[in-house]
C-alpha positions in Angstrom: 12.9 -73.0 26.4 13.8 -71.6 23.1 17.0 -69.7 23.7 17.4 -68.7 19.9 17.3 -64.9 19.7 14.5 -63.9 17.0 14.8 -60.4 15.4 12.2 -58.1 17.1 9.2 -57.3 14.9 9.1 -53.7 13.5 7.1 -51.2 15.1 4.1 -50.3 13.4 4.5 -47.1 11.3 2.8 -43.8 12.9 -0.4 -43.0 10.9 -0.2 -39.7 9.2 -1.5 -36.6 11.1 -4.1 -34.7 8.9 -3.7 -31.0 8.8 -6.8 -29.3 8.8 -7.4 -27.4 5.8 -8.5 -24.5 7.6 -5.5 -24.2 9.8 -3.8 -20.8 10.1 -0.1 -20.4 8.9 1.5 -18.3 11.4 3.8 -15.8 10.0 6.7 -14.6 11.7 6.3 -11.1 13.0 10.0 -10.3 12.1 9.3 -11.2 8.6 9.6 -8.3 6.0 6.1 -7.3 5.0 4.7 -8.3 1.8 2.4 -6.3 -0.4 -0.2 -8.9 0.3 0.2 -8.3 3.9 -0.2 -4.7 3.6 -3.5 -5.2 1.8 -5.0 -7.3 4.6 -3.9 -4.6 7.3 -5.5 -1.8 4.9 -8.4 -3.8 5.0 -9.0 -3.7 8.9 -8.0 -0.2 8.9 -10.6 0.5 6.1 -13.3 -1.5 8.5 -12.4 0.5 11.2 -13.1 4.0 10.1 -16.1 2.8 8.4 -17.2 1.8 11.8 -16.3 4.8 13.7 -13.6 3.2 15.6 -11.3 5.6 13.6 -11.7 9.2 12.6 -10.4 10.5 9.4 -7.1 11.7 10.7 -6.4 8.8 12.9 -6.9 6.4 9.8 -4.7 8.6 7.4 -2.0 8.3 10.1 -2.0 4.7 10.3 -2.2 4.3 6.7 0.9 6.3 6.3 2.6 4.3 8.6 1.2 1.0 6.9 3.1 1.8 3.9 6.4 3.0 5.8 7.0 0.1 8.3 8.9 -2.6 6.9 7.9 -6.0 9.1 4.8 -7.8 9.9 5.3 -7.3 13.5 5.1 -3.4 12.8 1.9 -4.0 10.9 0.3 -5.7 13.6 1.0 -3.1 16.1 -1.2 -0.7 14.0 -4.1 -2.6 14.5 -3.6 -4.2 18.0 -6.4 -2.2 19.4 -8.9 -3.1 16.4 -11.1 -6.0 15.7 -9.8 -8.2 13.0 -12.5 -10.2 10.5 -13.1 -13.8 11.3 -12.9 -13.3 15.5 -9.4 -13.5 15.3 -7.2 -11.7 17.7 -5.8 -8.3 16.7 -2.3 -9.4 18.1 -2.3 -12.2 15.5 -1.4 -12.5 12.0 -4.6 -12.6 9.8 -5.4 -15.6 7.9 -4.1 -15.5 4.5 -7.2 -16.3 2.2 -6.6 -18.1 -1.3 -6.8 -16.0 -4.2 -8.4 -17.1 -7.6 -5.1 -18.9 -8.5 -5.3 -20.8 -5.0 -1.9 -19.5 -4.1 -0.8 -18.7 -0.7 0.2 -15.3 -0.2 -0.1 -14.3 -3.8 -2.1 -11.5 -5.4 -3.9 -11.0 -8.7 -3.9 -7.7 -10.5 -5.4 -6.1 -13.6 -2.7 -5.0 -16.0 -2.6 -2.0 -18.4 0.1 -2.5 -20.9 1.3 0.4 -23.2 4.2 -0.4 -25.4 4.7 2.5 -28.1 1.0 2.9 -28.2 -1.8 4.0 -25.9 -4.0 2.6 -23.5 -7.2 3.9 -21.5 -9.3 3.0 -18.5 -12.3 5.1 -18.1 -16.3 5.2 -17.9 -18.2 3.0 -15.4 -15.6 0.4 -15.0 -14.8 -1.3 -11.8 -11.3 -1.3 -10.7 -10.0 -4.1 -8.6 -8.1 -3.9 -5.6 -4.8 -3.9 -7.7 -4.1 -2.3 -10.8 -0.6 -2.6 -12.4 0.2 -0.1 -15.4 3.3 -0.5 -17.2 4.3 2.2 -19.8 7.2 1.4 -22.3 7.3 4.8 -24.8 3.7 4.8 -24.5 0.6 6.6 -22.9 -1.7 5.3 -20.4 -4.9 7.1 -19.2 -6.6 5.8 -15.9 -9.9 7.6 -15.4 -11.7 6.7 -11.9 -13.9 9.7 -12.1 -16.9 7.4 -13.0 -15.6 4.0 -11.6 -17.4 1.9 -9.2 -15.4 1.2 -6.5 -16.1 -2.2 -4.8 -13.4 -2.0 -1.9 -12.0 0.8 0.5 -8.4 0.7 -0.8 -7.7 0.8 -4.5 -3.9 0.6 -5.4 -2.0 1.4 -8.9 1.4 0.1 -9.1 3.2 2.1 -12.1 6.4 1.5 -14.1 6.8 4.4 -16.7 10.0 4.4 -19.0 10.1 6.8 -21.7 6.4 7.1 -21.4 3.3 9.1 -19.6 0.9 7.9 -17.2 -1.9 10.1 -16.2 -4.5 9.1 -13.3 -7.6 11.0 -12.6 -9.8 10.3 -9.4 -12.9 12.1 -7.9 -12.1 15.1 -5.9 -13.7 13.9 -2.6 -11.4 10.7 -3.1 -8.5 10.5 -0.4 -5.4 10.1 -3.0 -1.7 9.1 -1.7 1.4 8.5 -3.5 4.8 6.6 -2.9 7.3 6.7 -5.6 10.2 8.3 -7.4 11.7 9.2 -10.7 14.9 9.1 -12.3 15.3 11.9 -15.0 11.7 11.7 -14.8 8.6 13.0 -12.9 6.4 11.2 -10.4 3.5 13.8 -9.0 0.7 12.7 -6.8 -1.7 15.9 -5.9 -3.5 14.4 -3.0 -1.9 15.2 0.5 -3.2 18.2 2.3 -6.1 18.6 0.0 -9.5 20.0 1.4 -12.7 18.3 0.6 -12.2 14.8 0.8 -14.7 12.5 2.5 -13.3 10.4 5.3 -15.6 7.3 4.1 -14.6 7.6 0.5 -12.4 5.1 -0.9 -8.7 5.4 -0.8 -6.3 5.5 -4.0 -2.7 4.9 -3.5 -0.5 5.1 -6.3 3.0 3.6 -6.3 5.4 4.2 -9.1 8.7 4.7 -10.5 9.4 6.6 -13.8 12.5 6.7 -15.8 12.7 9.4 -18.3 8.8 9.5 -18.2 6.2 11.0 -16.5 3.6 9.8 -13.9 0.8 12.3 -12.7 -2.0 11.5 -10.4 -4.6 14.2 -9.5 -8.1 14.7 -8.5 -10.6 16.2 -11.4 -12.5 19.1 -10.1 -16.3 18.9 -10.0 -16.2 15.0 -10.0 -17.2 13.7 -6.7 -18.5 10.2 -5.3 -21.6 10.7 -3.2 -23.6 9.0 -0.6 -20.4 6.9 0.2 -20.9 6.9 3.8 -24.5 5.6 3.5 -23.4 2.8 1.1 -20.8 1.6 3.8 -23.2 1.6 6.6 -25.6 -0.5 4.4 -23.0 -2.7 3.3 -22.0 -3.4 7.1 -25.5 -3.9 8.0 -25.5 -6.7 5.7 
């Protein structure tokens, strides 16, 4: 009998576990909400009002709350009774799609920049879901009255320092504002207006003005037409 002790053979290394590329990344409900989180839930609310699950007043109330609450869990509560695209449960965080940069949770935005100059966006242009306007001692004009909207919710983030930013929208579009000014002006003439279309796009202006002026208002006589019909055709495929 061989009584000599021999070192035990090393255990085979465990094979790496492949993680499916489509696996969902869970977002803790107590985490503070990002702009990308709010955008995904705003899309759920937009689909719900287009399908008739929410009326215009309910959509308006939830949209206001969407930009007031702080955490992902509070956002989930706003859509708990609504279907989430892709068949996911409404009480689970929506999947985070990759953007054109392929980065998780990052967003891309069109940028309008004016430094001691002027910049204009107008005519039959297609604004993205996000537009960033930065004015430093310059003038920016963003005219959406003839724009082609490809999404229900369009956001414009404005930073204005010693400059002026003017935003015009069709009179039947819902216009909302969230911002402030320090020795400057931030005005959004949208809340409480009559004549808005519950199926029309929603334009949200968020901004900060320092010794400058930010103003967003509807242009009288300019309207987007047949919006409800277009949305129904899009949903029907």
